[in-house]
N, C-alpha and C positions, 0 to 999 in steps of 0.2 A: 609776624610770617606769611600771612594771607595776603595784606597788603604787600608786600614785598613782590612776590610771585607774579600778585594781578599786576602788578606796574613793570615789573619785566615782560611780563607777558603781551599788556598794552604796548609796549616799547616796539618788543619785535615786531608785532601787528604793523604798527606804523611804518617800521623800518622796511615791510613787504611792500605795503602802499606805498611807500615809496619808490620802492624800486619800481612796482609796476606802473608808476605816472611816468617815470623815468623812461621806460619802454616805449608806451604810448606818447608821452614826446618827440622820441627820435623817429617813429615809425611815421608820425603829424608830419614831421620836416622833409620826409622821403617823398610826401604825396602832394609835394608842391607841382605847378603848372609849369608844363616845357615853354621855353622862349617861344615866339611866333615864327621864331626862324627857322625850326627843327618840326614844325607842325605843315604837312603839305599843303599846298596854296588854294587847292580844291577844297579842303574842309574849311580852312579860314571864307571863303565865299561862300559856300552855305551857311557857315554859323552867322555871317552878315547880314544875306538875304534873309534869312529866317527871324534874325531880330527886327528888318528893317516890315517884314510882313506882322509882327507881331506888336510893335509902335502902331502901327496902321489900323489895328484893332482886327487884325483878320487872326483869331485864334478861339476855340472852346474852352470855358471852364467846366471843369466836372467837380461835382459835389461828394461824388465816391466813385469805389472801385468801378462799379455796375453800369454807371454815369460813362466812366470813360472808355467803356470795352463797347460801350454800343453807341460812340461816337466813331470808336473805330471801326467799325462794320459798316458804317452809311458811306 
């Protein structure tokens, strides 16, 4: 009798987990990036400029939040 109840409980838990995973998957699908045509041109230009700076080595790596904050103050 106990094993039957345990099996039913496990089955119900797995169904709940699957339901939650489906909700998460649906929400992730909503988080896709928009096409570039829907983004303001100025933003795209800023991102491209930033990528160029990073590619040229113009960046600072921070090993901690404190290091990050100290670099922001400079």
